[in-house]
Every structure is written in structure tokens, then in C-alpha cells.
C-alpha positions as CSV (number, residue, x, y, z in Angstrom):
1,X,-4.3,25.1,18.5
2,X,-3.3,25.6,15.3
3,X,0.0,24.3,13.6
4,X,2.8,26.7,13.0
5,X,3.3,27.4,9.4
6,X,6.8,25.1,8.3
7,X,9.2,26.0,6.1
8,X,8.8,23.9,2.7
9,X,12.1,21.8,3.5
10,X,11.0,20.9,7.0
11,X,10.9,17.5,6.3
12,X,14.7,17.4,4.6
13,X,15.7,18.6,8.2
14,X,14.1,16.4,10.1
15,X,14.9,13.6,7.9
16,X,18.6,15.0,8.3
17,X,18.3,15.7,12.0
18,X,17.2,11.9,12.7
19,X,20.1,11.0,10.2
20,X,22.6,13.2,12.1
21,X,23.9,14.7,8.8
22,X,22.9,18.2,9.1
23,X,25.2,21.2,8.3
24,X,25.7,23.8,10.9
25,X,23.2,26.1,9.1
26,X,20.6,23.3,8.6
27,X,20.9,22.3,12.4
28,X,20.2,26.2,13.3
29,X,17.3,25.9,11.0
30,X,16.1,22.9,13.0
31,X,16.4,24.0,16.5
32,X,14.6,27.2,15.8
33,X,11.8,25.1,13.9
34,X,11.6,22.7,17.1
35,X,11.3,26.0,19.2
36,X,8.4,27.1,17.0
37,X,6.5,23.9,16.8
38,X,6.7,21.5,19.6
39,X,4.4,19.0,18.4
40,X,7.3,18.1,16.0
41,X,8.9,15.9,18.3
42,X,6.2,13.3,18.4
43,X,6.8,13.0,14.6
44,X,10.5,13.2,14.7
45,X,10.2,10.0,17.4
46,X,7.9,8.4,14.6
47,X,10.2,8.8,12.2
48,X,13.3,7.7,14.6
49,X,11.3,4.4,15.5
50,X,10.6,3.7,11.5
51,X,14.3,4.4,10.6
52,X,15.9,2.3,13.7
53,X,13.8,-0.4,12.4
54,X,15.0,-0.1,8.9
55,X,18.5,0.0,10.1
56,X,17.9,-3.0,12.2
57,X,17.1,-4.7,9.1
58,X,19.5,-3.5,6.6
59,X,22.9,-3.5,7.8
60,X,24.9,-0.3,7.6
61,X,28.5,-0.2,6.0
62,X,31.3,1.2,7.7
63,X,32.6,4.6,6.6
64,X,35.1,4.6,4.1
65,X,38.9,5.0,5.5
66,X,39.1,8.6,3.7
67,X,36.1,9.9,5.3
68,X,37.7,8.2,8.6
69,X,40.8,10.0,8.2
70,X,38.9,13.1,7.2
71,X,37.2,12.9,10.9
72,X,40.8,12.1,12.8
73,X,42.5,14.8,10.8
74,X,39.6,17.5,12.1
75,X,39.7,15.9,15.7
76,X,43.4,16.6,16.0
77,X,43.2,19.9,14.1
78,X,40.4,21.2,16.7
79,X,42.2,19.7,19.6
80,X,45.2,21.5,18.8
81,X,43.0,24.8,18.6
82,X,41.0,24.3,21.6
83,X,43.5,22.5,23.6
84,X,42.6,24.1,26.9
85,X,39.0,23.5,26.8
86,X,36.7,20.6,25.6
87,X,36.9,18.8,22.3
88,X,34.1,20.2,20.0
89,X,32.3,17.5,17.8
90,X,33.3,18.7,14.3
91,X,30.1,19.2,11.6
92,X,31.8,16.6,9.8
93,X,31.0,14.0,12.3
94,X,27.3,15.4,12.3
95,X,27.1,15.3,8.3
96,X,27.6,11.2,8.8
97,X,29.0,11.6,5.2
98,X,25.5,11.8,3.6
99,X,24.7,8.0,4.2
100,X,21.3,9.0,5.1
101,X,20.5,10.8,1.8
102,X,21.8,7.9,0.3
103,X,19.4,5.5,2.6
104,X,16.5,8.2,1.9
105,X,16.6,7.7,-1.9
106,X,16.6,3.6,-1.3
107,X,13.6,3.9,0.7
108,X,12.0,6.1,-2.0
109,X,12.7,3.7,-4.4
110,X,11.6,0.6,-2.1
111,X,8.3,2.6,-1.9
112,X,7.8,3.3,-5.3
113,X,8.4,-0.2,-6.1
114,X,6.3,-1.6,-3.2
115,X,3.3,0.4,-4.7
116,X,4.0,-0.5,-8.3
117,X,4.1,-4.5,-7.2
118,X,0.3,-3.7,-5.2
119,X,-0.6,-2.5,-8.4
120,X,0.5,-4.9,-10.5
121,X,-0.8,-7.6,-8.2
122,X,-4.3,-6.0,-7.6
123,X,-4.1,-5.3,-11.4
124,X,-4.2,-9.2,-12.1
125,X,-6.8,-9.5,-9.4
126,X,-9.2,-7.4,-11.0
127,X,-8.2,-9.0,-14.0
128,X,-9.3,-12.6,-12.5
129,X,-12.5,-11.3,-11.1
130,X,-13.5,-9.7,-14.3
131,X,-13.0,-13.1,-16.2
132,X,-14.4,-15.6,-13.6
133,X,-17.6,-12.6,-13.7
134,X,-17.9,-13.2,-17.5
135,X,-17.7,-16.9,-17.1
136,X,-20.3,-16.8,-14.7
137,X,-22.3,-14.5,-16.5
138,X,-22.3,-17.1,-19.3
139,X,-23.1,-19.9,-17.2
140,X,-26.1,-17.9,-16.2
141,X,-27.3,-16.8,-19.1
142,X,-26.8,-20.7,-20.3
143,X,-29.1,-22.2,-17.1
144,X,-31.7,-19.3,-17.9
145,X,-32.1,-20.8,-21.3
146,X,-32.4,-24.2,-20.2
147,X,-35.2,-23.1,-17.7
148,X,-36.6,-21.4,-20.3
149,X,-36.8,-24.3,-22.8
150,X,-38.1,-26.4,-19.9
151,X,-41.0,-24.1,-19.1
152,X,-41.8,-24.5,-22.7
153,X,-41.6,-28.1,-22.5
154,X,-43.7,-28.1,-19.2
155,X,-46.6,-25.7,-21.1
156,X,-46.5,-28.2,-24.2
157,X,-47.3,-31.4,-21.7
158,X,-50.0,-29.6,-19.9
159,X,-51.4,-28.6,-23.4
160,X,-51.6,-32.2,-24.1
161,X,-52.3,-33.2,-20.5
162,X,-55.7,-30.9,-21.1
163,X,-56.6,-32.5,-24.6
164,X,-55.7,-35.9,-23.1
165,X,-58.4,-35.2,-20.4
166,X,-60.8,-33.5,-22.7
167,X,-60.5,-36.3,-25.0
168,X,-61.3,-39.0,-21.9
169,X,-64.0,-36.7,-20.7
170,X,-65.6,-37.2,-23.9
171,X,-65.1,-40.8,-24.0
172,X,-66.5,-41.3,-20.5
173,X,-69.4,-39.2,-21.4
174,X,-70.0,-41.4,-24.9
175,X,-69.3,-44.6,-22.7
176,X,-72.2,-43.6,-20.2
177,X,-74.5,-43.0,-23.2
178,X,-73.8,-46.0,-24.4
179,X,-74.3,-47.9,-21.3
180,X,-77.6,-46.3,-20.7
181,X,-79.3,-47.2,-24.0
């Protein structure tokens, strides 16, 4: 099954849904998107888990007094209009004073900082390994030169030994001839 084409701002709508800060128009777009793309629910659950874990780590600040006053005024106004029916939750409550967008910006910055930190760490590791590799190469070249020098010395010793053996053989032959006479 192919995934339905999603609008360009589907991730923003998803984040707004998770943070409960969609406008009425965005809310309607979100609902239509969920109807078209049922697989989106699994993605939303994953995002909600991530946000909830982040929210558990970072304490959220209480809304400002100005925001609380606006909510109270809207609830009282809505209650006066709908006194016969159930109280409707105003859209300003869902907007959650765009706190979620601020947290998203913080998340983007944190992600960027973590990425830069990882790049810096890996760069230092690469530099360290490169330096160590150069030192090992120098040591290997030095040991190789020492081995070549030792081989030259061994060859000289073998030549001297062959000359000494030839002289000894010649002396033994001369001695054997002298003894026979």
C-alpha cells in the first residue's frame, strides 16, 4: 500500500497536535489528514512518547497570569453564551500559548548543538588517530632501517666467515702437505 501524499506542513500539524496548540483551521486540516493517512497514528504515538520523555526531563513553566486571565475571560464569555448547553473548550486553550513552538525551537537548537559536539569529538578522534598513525609509520620506518643495517652486518660477517674458512682450509691443506714430507 502506498502512503498518501501528505501536505508540505504535515510535520508542523503533527507537532501542533502533540503539543495541543493548533488553531481551529489547523485542527480541521489535521483531522482530514488522519482520515486520509491512518498510518500517521503510529508516527504520532512515537512523537508523543518522545515529547513526553522530554517533558518529564525538562520542567515546563506555568502559564503567565495574562494568559490565565484571557482563558478565564473566554471561558466565562463562552459560558454566558452557552448557558443552556455544555461548556465548549475555547481554541485558546488548545493553543497553549504556543509554548510548544518554543520547545520545538529549543529541540532544534539542542539537536544542532549535539550534532556539532559529535562532529567536534569525531574530528579530534580523527586527528588523534592520524597523529598516532604518523608516529607508528615513523617507528616502522626506523625499525625497517635497523633491520636493513642488521642484514648488511650479517652479510659482512658471513663474508668474513667464508674468507676465514677458506684461509683455514688453505692452512690445513698446507699443514697436511708439510706433514707428508
